[in-house]
N, C-alpha and C positions, 0 to 999 in steps of 0.2 A: 551342541551347547549342552552343558550339564543341566539336569533337571533337579529342582529342589523337592518335587513331589511327584507321585505317579500320575500318569495321564489318564485318570479315570474320573476327573471332576467334570460332570455334565451339569447342564442347567437344571436345577430342581423344578419338577413339575408340581403344581398345586394338587393337594390330595382331594379326594372326593368330598369330605366334609367342608373343606374350604370352598370348593366350587358351589356346593349347595347353599352355604351361608351367604356367599357373595351374590348368588342368584336371588335368594330371598330378600336380601338388603336392596338390591336393584329394583325388585318389584315393589317393595315398600316405599322406596324413594319416588318411584313413578306414581304410585297411588297418592302419596302426600303432595307431590307437585301438581297433580290434577285436581286436588281438593277432595279426593275420595276418602281420605283418612285425616284425622287431626295430626298436625306436624309433630307435636310432642309425643303422641302415641307411636308414630313412626320412629322417632328417636329412641323411645323406650324399647320397642321390639327389636330394632336393629342392634342396639347396644347389648341387649340381653342375649341375643343369639350369638353374637361374636364373642362377647365376654365369657359366655358359658363354654364355648369351644376352646378359647384360649386358656381359661381358668382350669379346664379339665386337663389340658396338656401340661400346664405348669404344675398341677397337683401330682400328676404321674411322675414328672421329673423329680419333685421333692420326695416322693415315696420310693422311687426306684433305687435299687442298689447301684453303686458307682460302677462304671465300665472300666475295665483295665486299660491303662495307658499303653500305647505302643512301646515296645522295648527299645530304649535308646541305646546308642553305642556305649561300649564299656567306658565308664568315666575314670578319671584319675582318682587315686586314693583320697586326695584331699577334698574331692567333690562329693564323695558318697554320702556323708551325713547330711549335707544341705539338700541334695536331691531327695533323700529319704524323707526328710521333714516336709519338703514341699509336696511329695506324693501323699503323705499322711494327711496333710491339710486340705488337699484338693477336694475329696468327697464332701467334707463338711462345708466348705465354701460353696460347692455346687448346690447342696441342699438349701443353704441359707439364701442364695440368689433366687432359686426357684420359689421359695416360700414368700420372699419379699415381693417379687414381681407378680406372683399369683395374687397376693393381697392387693397390690396396686391395681391390677386389672379388674378384680372383683369390685373394688371400691369405685372405679370408673363406671362399671356397668350398673351398680346399685344407684349411683348418682343420677344417671340418665333414666333409670327405671322409676325412681321416686318423683321426678319432676312433675309428671302428669297428676300425681296424687296430691301434691302440695298446692296450696292456694297461690294465686298470681302474685301476691305480695311477698310470699316466702320463697318463691322459686330462685331469685338471685342468691339468697342466703344459702339455700341447699346446694346450688351449683358451686358457690365459692367454697363451702365447707368440703364438698367432695373433691374439688380441685386441690385444696390445701392438703387433704389427707393423701390423695394419690401422688401428689408431688413429693410429699415427705417419704412415702414408701419407695418411690422411684429413686430419690436421692440416696436412700439408705441401701438399695439393692444394686444400682448400676455400678458403683465403684468396685464392687466385689466380683463383677463379671470377669472371667479370665480373658485376657487380651494379649496381643503380641507386643513386642518391644516398641516402645514409643519412639517418636521421631527425635531428631537432634534439637538442641536449644534454638539453633538458627531457624530450623524448619518450623518449630513451634511459634517463634516470633513472626515469621512470615505468614503462617496460618492465622495467627491472631489478627494481624493487620488486614489480611484478606477478609476475615470474618467480620471485623469491625466495619469495613466498607460495605459489605453485603448486608450486615445487620442494620446499619443506618438507612440503607435504601428500603429495606422491608418496613422499618419503623415509620419512615416517611410515608410509604404507601398506606400503612394501617392508619396513621393519623389523618390522612386525607379522605380515606374511605369510611371511617367510622362516623356515625351521625353526630351532629354538633349539639342540637337542641336538648335532647334528654340527658346527655352526659356532661358532667362538669369537666372543665379542661384537665384537672389532675387525674380524674378517673379515665378520661379518654386517652391521655398520654400513657397512663399505666397499662391500659389494655393494649394500646399500640405497641408499647415496649414488649409486653408479654407475647403478643402475636409475632412480632418481629424476631424476638429471641428464639421462639419455638420454630419458626420457619427457617431461621438461620441454622438451628441445630439439625433440622432435617437435611438442609443443603450440605452441611459439613459432613455428616455421617454417610450421606449418599454419594459424595464426590471425593472423599478422602482416600488415601492410599490403602486404608484397612477397611474399605467399605464392604468387602465380601466376607468379613469375619462375623462371628456371632455377636461379639460385643458391639460392633457398629450397628447391626440390625436392632439390637436391644435399645440402643440410644435413639435410633430413628423412630422405633415404635413408641418409646416413651414420649418423644417430642410430639409426634402426631396425636397421641392420646391426650396429652395435656393441651394441645391446640384445640381439639374438639371440646374439651371441658371449658377452656377459656371462652370459646364462642357461645357455649351454653350459658355461661355466667354473664356474658355481655349482651347478647341479643334480647332476652326477655326484658331487660331494663330499658330498652330503647323504644322508640316509636316505630321500629321496623315491624312488619307484619309477622304473625306467629310462624308463617311458613318459612321465614328466614332461618328458623332453628334447624331446618334440613341441611344447612351448610355444615353443621357439626357432624353429620353422620359419616361422610367419607373419611375424614381424618381419624375419627374415633374408632371406626371398624377396622380400617387398615392398620391403625396404631396397635391395637391389642393383638391382632393376628401376627403382625411383624414382631412384636415383643416376644410372643410365644415361640415363633420360629427361631428368633435369634438366641433365646435362652437354650433351646434344644441344641443348637449348633455349638454354643459356647461351652455348655457343660459336657459335651461329648468330645473326647480327645480326637484330634485329627492330625495328620501329618502337616508339618509347617508349610505354609504357602508363601510365595514371594509377594512382595508388595506390588500392587498395580499402580500405574501413574495416576497422580491426582488429576481429576477432571476439572479444569480451571473454568471453562466457558460457562457452565451453569451458575457458578458463583457470581459471575459478572453479568450474565444475560438476564437471569430470573429477577434479581432485585431491580436492575435497571428497567426491565419491562414493566414490573409491578409499579415502580415509581412513576414512569411515564404514563401508564394507563390511569393511575390515580390522579395525576395532574390533569390529564384530559377529561376525566370524569368531573373534577371540580370546575374546570373551565366551562364544561357543558352546562353545569348548573348555574354558572355566572357568579360563583362565590369568589371574593378576592382572596389572595394569599395572606395567611395570617403570619404573625411573628414566629410562632413555633415551627411552622413549615419552612420558613426562610432559614431559620437557624439550623434545622436538620439538614437542609440542602447544602448550606455552607460547611457543615461539619463533615460532609462527604469528601471535601477536597484534600485535607491532610492525609487520611489513610490511603487515598489513591496515589498521591505523590510518594509517600513512604513505601508503598508496595512496589512501585517501579524502581525506586532506589535499591530496595532489598533484592529484587529480582535481578537487577543488573549486576549486583555484587555477590550473588550466591555462588557457592562452590560448584565446580563442574561435576557432572555425573561421571561415575566410574566408566572408563572406556577400556574394558579388558580386551576388546577386540582390536584395539589399535596397538599393535605390538611393535617394539623397536625393530627397525629393519635398516638395511643398508642399500643404497642405490648408487647410480653413477654420479649424482650431483649432490646428495646429502649424506651425512654421516649420523646415523641414529645412535651410535655408541656414545656420543657426547650428550650430556644433559642440555636441554634447550635447543638441540639441533632441529632444523625444519623437517617436517614430514615430507615423504615423497608422495607421488600421486596416488598409488594404491592405498597408502595409509590415510591420505586426505579423504578419499572416497569413503573409507570405513568410518572416519570421524564424522563426516556429514551424515552417514546413515545412522550413527549412534545418536546424533542430535535431532534427527528429523522428528521423532515422536516425543521429544521433551516438552514440558509445559511452555518453556520460552526457548524455541529452537535457535534463535540468534540469526546471524547473517554471515555471508561469505563475501570477502573483499578480494578482488583481483587487481593487483597493482602493476601498471605498465611503466617501465623506465625507458627514457629516450635520451640519447646523447646527441645533441644537435651540433656538436663540434665538427669542424671540417675534416678532422682526422678520424672521425668515428666510422666504423664499419656498419653502415646502415644505422640501426638504432641499438646495436650491441653495446653492452656496458662491460668494461674491463673487470677482471676478477677483483682487483684491489678496490675499485669503486663499488662493486656489488657487495663485497664484504663490509665496507663501511655503511652502505645503505641498509644491509640487514642489521648491523649493530644499532643504527638509529631507529629502525623499525622495532627492534626488541625493547628499546628504551621507551617507546611510545605505547605499544600495546599493553594490555593488562596481563597479570600473572596467569590467568586462565585462558588467554587467547593463544591460538596456535599459528605458527608460521609454517607454510607448506608449499610444495611444488615450486621450488626455487629454480629459475632458469636464467639464461643470460639477458632476458628482456623483462624480468620482474619476478613476482612471487605472489602468493595468496595468503590471506589471514582469515582464520575461522574465529569468530567471536560469538559469545552467547548474549551479548548486549541486544537491547531492543532496537527498533529502527532509528529512533532519534539519536541514541548513543552510538550506534554503528556509523551513522553519517558523521557524527562529531569525530569518531575515530579516524574515518577516512580523511577528514579535513586536517586533523593533526598529523597524519602520515604525510600528506602533501606538504605541509609546512616544514616537516623535518627532512624529507627527502629532496626538496628543491633548494636547500641551503648549499653554499659553495663547498666543493670537495677539493682538497689539496692532494694531488697525486704527482709524485716525482717532481716537485717544485713548481708545478703548474696548477692553476685554479680552474676547476671544471664545474659547470652547472648542469644538472640534469633536469629534464622536464618529466613530469609524472602524470598519469591519469589513473583514476580508481573507478572500478565498476562494482556495484553492490547488488546483491540478490538475497532475499530471505530464504533461509534453509528449509522452512516448512512448506515451500511452494512446489515440491516435487521430489523425485529421487535424486541421489547424489549427482549423477551425470547431468540431469536436467538443471540442477542448481548451478553446477559449474558452467554449463553452457550459457545460462542466463546471466551470470556475473561476467562472463567473458564478452557477451554481447553488449552489456552496459559499459565494459571497458573500451570496446571498439567505438562506442558512441562518444565516450569522453575523448578518445584520441581524435576522432573526426571533428569534434568541436574545438580542437586546439590544445588539448591536454591541460594540465594544471587545474583539474576540476574533478568533482565526484558526481557520478551519474547512477541513478537507480534503474533497475530493470523494470519494465512493465510490458504488457502485451503490445501496446502501440509501438513501443520502441523496437520490439522484435519485428513487427511488420515493416517499420522503416528500414531496419538493417537488412532484412531479407530483400526488400526492394532495392536497396543499395547494392547488394551482392548481384542481383539480376542486372542492374545497370552496368556494373563493372564487368560483368561477363559478356554482355551483348554490345556495349558501345564500341570497343575496339573492332575495327573492320567495317563499321557502319558506312563509311565513305566508299570503300571498295565494293560493298554490296549494293550500293545505290539506294540506301535507305533514308538519306537526308533529302529535305525538300525546303523550298522557300515559299512563303506567302508574303504578300505586299499590302501595306496599308497606306492609302493615299494621304498626302499632306495638302491641306487647302489654305488658300489665302482667305483670311477671315473678312477682309474688306469686300471682296466681290464673289467669294465662294468658288473661285477657279482653282483646280488642282495645280500645284507647282512641283510636286515631287512625290516620292513614295519611300517608305522605310521597309527594308528587307528583313523579315522575321524568320528565324530558323525553326524548323520543325523536324523531329526525328520520327519517321513512320516505321516503327519496329514491328515486324510480323509477330514477335513474341510478346512485346509489352504494349503494343498499340502506339498511339501518338503521344510523344513525350515532349514537354516544353523545355526551352533552354534553362529556365530557372532551376529545373530539376537535374538535368544531365550535364550542364556546364561545370558545376563544382566537381562532379565525378571526372570530367575530362581534364580538369586542372590537376587533380590528384594523379590521374593516369599519364599526365604529361602528353596529351594528344590534342590539347586545345589549339595548338598551332596548325595542326592538320585540318581541323574543322574550320578554322578561320580562313585558311587558304581556299578551301572549297567555297565558302560563302562569298568571299570577295570575287572569285572568278565567276561564279554563277550570277551574282548580282550585276556585275559589269556586262556580262553577256546579255542579260535581259534588258539592261538599259540601252545597249547598242541596238537591240531589236526594236525597242520602242522609239528610238531616235531616227529610224529610217525615213520617216516623213518630216513634216515641218514642226512637230511637237518638240519643245525644248523643256525637258523635265530633269530633275536631279534625283539621285538615288542615295539614301542614307544606309550605311552599313555599321552595325554595332561591333565593336571590338573590345576585348578584355584588356586590362592593364598589362597582363603578361604578354599578350600578342603585341600590344603597342610598343612595349619596351624591348622587344626583340631587336637585335642589331640590324637585321635584314628587312624590317617591316617597310621602311620608306622605299628602298629600291625595288622591293617586290611589288609594292603598290604601283610604282611608276611603270614596271614591266607589264602589269595587267592592263593598265590604261592604254599603253601603246599597242598591246595585242589586239584590243577591240576598237582602236581608233577613237577613243573618247577624249574629249577635252577635260582637263583635270577639274575645272570648276563644277562639272556635272556630278562629281562624287563628293559625298559628305561622310566623314568618318566620325562616329559617335563613341564616346567613352563615358562610363558612369562616374559621376562626381564623387560618390562615397568612397570609391576605391583609389582615388587619385592621390590622396594625401601621403600614403606610404612611399610612393615612388615619384613624388612631385618633380624633382629636377629632371629625371629621365623622361617623364611624360611631357614636360615643357619642351625639351629638346626634340622629341619625336613629333609633337604637334607643329613645332616651328619648321621642321623638315618637310612635313606634308604641305604646309602653307607655302613654302618656297617652291613646291611643285605646282601650286595653283589649286590644290585640293582644299576644299572647305572642311572645317572641323566644327564639332558640336559637343557641348557638355550636357550629358543626360542626367536625369534624376537630381536636379539641382535642389538643395535643401533650404536655401535662403537663410542660413544661419550666419552668425557673425564671422566665424572662421571661413565659411564658404564665400561670403562677400569679400573678405580680405584677400583670399588667394585668387579671386576671379581676375584681378588686375594682372596677375602673373601668367595666366593661361592664354596662349595665342589661339583663340577660338572665334568663330563667326556666328554660331547659333547657340542659343541658350534654351534648353527645354525644361519647363517647369510642370509640376504635377497639378492635378485638379483642385487640391486643397487650397492653393493660393488664389485661385480665381473663383472659388465658390462664394457667392454672396452671403451664405449663412455660416461660413467658417470664421472663427475668431482670428485666424491668420490672414484674413482678407487684406488688411492694410499693407502687408508685406509685399504684395505684388506691385504696389506703387513704387516702393523702394527699388525692387528688382528692375522694373521698367525704366526708371530714371538712371540706374547704374548702366543698364544696357544701352540706353541712348548715348550716354557719355562715352562708352567704350566702343560704340558702333556695332552693337550686337543686335541681331533679330531674335525676338522672343517667340518660342514655339510652345503653345499650351497642348499637352498631351493627355490622353485618357479622358477626353470629353465625352461623357456617356449620356448627357441629357441636354435638352435645348437651353435650360437655365445655365449650365456650365459654358455652353458655347457663347451665349449672350454675355455672361460674366467675363469671359476671356476677351471678347471683342471690346467691351467697355473698359476693360483694364488696360488696353493698349497693346495686347499681344498681336503680332503680325500674322502668324500662322497658327494652325490648329490641326489636331488629328484625334480621332477617337470614334467610338461606335456611333455617336450621334451624327457624325459627318460621313464616315465610310468605314466599313468593316474590313479586316484583313481577308484577302481572298487570293486565289491562284492568279498566275500571270494572265491567263486568258480572260478571266472575269474582270480583273483590273483594267485590262486593255479595253474591254467593252465599256467599262465605266468611263474611261477617258474619252471614248468616242462621243459621249454626250456633251463634251466641252471642246468643241473644235478649235477654240482659240487658246487652249491651255498652253502656257508658256512658262518660262522660268520666273 
């Protein structure tokens, strides 16, 4: 990388006089805080010591001969006269700057030194007079300080908006912290504005892109010096103790020393240094913290908010909104490191062509340290058509999708890493606008495509990640994880990356890796939960509940791994194993006189398989079970999409004699309407319908009445308290299951439980 200046710039160390003065000031402040010295005497001595040192240095700068400037490159002939005139003017300007700043520093020191000699009634006037004189000298001298090229008009506007927001926050803090009783509201507001403006000036010069220059240090020193004088002018007039004047010592001492150091650097020619990035967070954090602390202080004192404080707080909103708008529309930083390239899928020789992956990573690296890094969007395109090769998108469709994307993204956004399954977008917009961009991309990309006379619809998913959250590879991985989450949730959605999302996706990858082959490895297991007759408390059956005992992942419940099994298309294999194992266990329990039934849960995909009914009949024949001893349960929320096929399969099971049940019944209007179409024998309802304290309690009466008319037995599940059991019994439910009745357990434990009821029957 080319260097704009030699690499000899080290962090300047404070000189021995500075260290001695700062140590003396620290001791004086400690003595004043402990009451060993009068506060105004401490102010006078500290200001005198620091102003004497700073004034001496500035006087030497004013009297010293000018240093020769470094020889510049040979200029063009037309530029020689202008450069010569500037070179002749520079020594005179340097002397004038040193004289004016020296006079301002000496004035500030004399003001602080005279205060102890003046009477209590004259001290505010002396402080105000010194403040006015020092301010006038600073105003006359600071504009002549040599400085680097100023920012662009847009950057100045953005800086002004940032400054207004920060300044209003500091003014609000000053208004709330200044005493009310001794100061009239106009005076109090004027002092608050002065303190806020000076504090803002310090923030701007300490966080701006030219903060390392001598001119910036001079401005910061002037702002700190004037802040100390403002405190001296305001504190003696109030009811605050005299010791409060010690608050003016740190800004006054640091201000005059910083002014001298800045003038020394500004008046000595140095090689040009590049701008450093603007430090944004102090401008937002410091005023906000000051305002919040001031509000907390006022609330602690019990004072109500006044009209001025409310107006100042409301005035903060417009600059904040305007700042975000300007930042979202600011020009992109120069990316000299992102050079045009060619790759196998992109053509960088054409204007506006997408970046390839290496160029994308370089662009992310260039934006990482920017004040507003922006976001990365990874777009996934899916062709759900029957003729589609997986989710590959044809070249013509992909070209049209890219054209639509270019029409949606902003002029400074970058398209990158285009593949047959999608592309990425680099945007400098903030989080809210980046999410809005993802939503607009979804709307544009999912519109119909006309290809070869046919109409095609794509499905899209967008993953978002903030660029400042890590290196380029990390950001790309995070956005891709968010894209995978959007795909898993059904596409046509925008998902943000977060740490919890990554944990979920890693867990998902572990499930996808370990679940195939779990049946062959013998890792599946069944537990059984008894179902009881609520009238006499006798067990009538049990429900088989699947568990995956993975040696790597531990015990995994069906709610977590069944969606993975459906995506891997192995849910049929798991269902066959569950049906076989449950029927074998039922046959073992039926060896005696006990007549129980076994409920087996099946998914809609299993139930709608063409061979489900004959396969169920074959398993019953293999174990010699009568069909009515088996209950096949299907969840009601998933029935609607495949209702005709589900009705046909349930009817086929009932023709065999197998009983059927509808699980997770929601008792909604649509559910009650389709209940008449479903050939079922049992209806399972949740605990919210039988809870006496639940507002949906009257719905159970409707469900029970509908069940009686259709000849259905109602089973209340998830009964985990005696109150729920009593509520289900009083509601008219015939059967119940839940922790309050019996917990799920292994076959051996359930069999021992059944032994306690020798008369258990169907």
